N, C-alpha and C positions, 0 to 999 in steps of 0.2 A: 558739941564740945564746949566745955567751960572755958572761961578766960584763963584759968590756971593751966588747963590742958594745952591751950594754944600757946601760952607763954613758954611752956616746957618744950613743945615742938620747935619753937623758934630758937630757944636756948641750945638745943641739940644741933640744929642746923647750923647755927653760927659757929659752934665749936668745930664742926666738920669743915666748914668753909675756911676757917682760920688755919686749919692743918693742911690746906691744899686739896681737900676732898671734893667729891662730886655729890650733889644732892638732886633728888627727883622731887619736884614740888609743884603744887597747883598755884599758878600765877593768877592774875586777875582775868586772864583770857583762857588759856589751855594749860595742860601739864607741861612743865619745862624741865630741862636739865640745867643745873646751875653750878657755878663755881665763882671763885674770886676773879673778877675781871682784870685784876692787876697781876695775876699769877700765870705766866705764859705756859708753864708745865701743866697746870690744871686745865687751862683752855685747850691745850693740845690733846688732853685725855678726852675732852668732850668731842672734838673732831673725830677722834678714834672710835668712840662709842657710836657716834652717828654714821660712821663710815662716809664722812664728807670731806672733800678737799678743803684745806685751810686757806685757799684763795678766796673763799666766800666769807663774808663777815657774819658776826653774831649780834643779836639784839641784847642790849644790857638793860637792867633795871636800876633806877636811882630813886632815892627817897624823896627828893625835892630838887628845885632848880639850883639851890646852893651846891648840892652834891654834883650836879651836872657842870656847874661853873668851875668847880675844883678839878674837873677831869677832862675838859675839852678846851681847846685854844680860844675859841670865840663863840658866842651865842648870837645868832641873828635876832634882831629885835622882834621879828614876827613870831619867833618861837615862844616868847613870853606871852604874847597875845593869844596864841593857840592854846597854850597850857591853861591860861586863865578861863577861857570859854569852853574848854573841853569837858564833855560829859560822858564820853565812852573811851575805851582803851585806844591810845594813840602813840605810835612810835615815831619819833622825829629823827631823821638822819642829819647829823651835824657835820658840816664840811670841815676838812682840815683839822680833825679832832686830835690827832696824835702829833705831839711835838715835845721838845726837850722840856723837862720840868713837870711834865704830867705823868700820871701813874698807870694808865691803862696798858695792858700787855699789847704788843704790836700785832699779835695774831687775832685780836678781836675786831680789827678794822678791815674795811674793804681796801682794795688795791689803791684807791685814790686817797686813802687816809681818813675817810669819813667813817662815822660810827653811829649806829642806830640806838637810841636810848628812849625808854619809856618810864614815866612815873606811874606806878601801879595805882589803881583806884580802890583796891580792897585793903582793908586795915591790916590784916595779918601779913599780906605780902609786903606792904609798905613798911610795916614794923620790922619784918625780917631784914630788909635792906638798911633801914635806919640803925638797927642794933648792930649789924655787921660793920657799918660805917664806911663802906666803899661800894661801888657799883658791883652788881652780881650779873653774871651771864644768864640769859633767859632764852634758850633756844628750844624749839619743840622737841618733845621726848619721843622721837621716832628715828628710824633709820632713814638716811637721806633718800628722798624720792618717794617715800611711803606717806600715807595720810597722817596728818597731825592728830594726836589723841585728844578727843574732847573730854573723855572721862578716864578714870584710873583703869577701868576694865579694857580700854582700848590700847593700853601701853604694852608693847611687845615684852615678853619675858626676858629676852636677852638684854633689853635696856634696864629693866628692874634689877637684874642680876649684876649689872656692870657698875652700879653706883654704890657710894659709901653709906648713904642714908636715904630712905624713902619717907617723906613726911606723911602724916596721917591722911588717908584718902577722904576723911570726913571734911577736911578743909576745902575740898573742891566745891562745896556748896556756894562759895562766894564767887567762883569763876563763871565767866559768861559762856565758855565752851566755843568761842569764836575768836580767831586770830585778830590782832589789832589792826587799825588803820595804819598806813605807813606814808609819811610825807617826807620828801627830801627838800631841805631848805638851802637857799643860797644866801651869802652875806648881803646880797643886794635886795633881799626881800622876796625873791622868787620862790614859788612853791611848786614842786612836782609831785603829783599824786602817784605813789607806787602801788598802794593797795587801798581802795576806797573803804 
């Protein structure tokens, strides 16, 4: 794909996200279902598509640490160190992310108020989040309990038919095809490895 083609794909996706729609897109890891993470109705649609209880949290993508800081209550110091040395996809679970004055939808968080956020490593995915200007939901494009799709061909037809926009499968060449590492951080600097 040319840079112009990629820019057009991103433009269309941002338009759908702004209208509260659901996109199917290749992240830096695997194919994901995405929506505006501040729109509770859009988030509810994703739970419905995945046939997943909304008591489970969803991973979000942010373009940079500034976007994370605008959307969570506090960032443990260790998070900044981890992001600076990171060279593969890494989701960080931030404690007590939801509070008054912040804009994430309540149904993206875990029951303890924590939220998992990743800064994508691929340019097209990072550009998508940057152009949208707010965190985007990034949950695997599968029915809950089924394997996560590594390529476009692995995505169930019922998922494809349920979204408002499918981004170009050619964009998946940037994806690793492997889910991210997940670390849960405490404000005291503790690190719990959820997925190595």
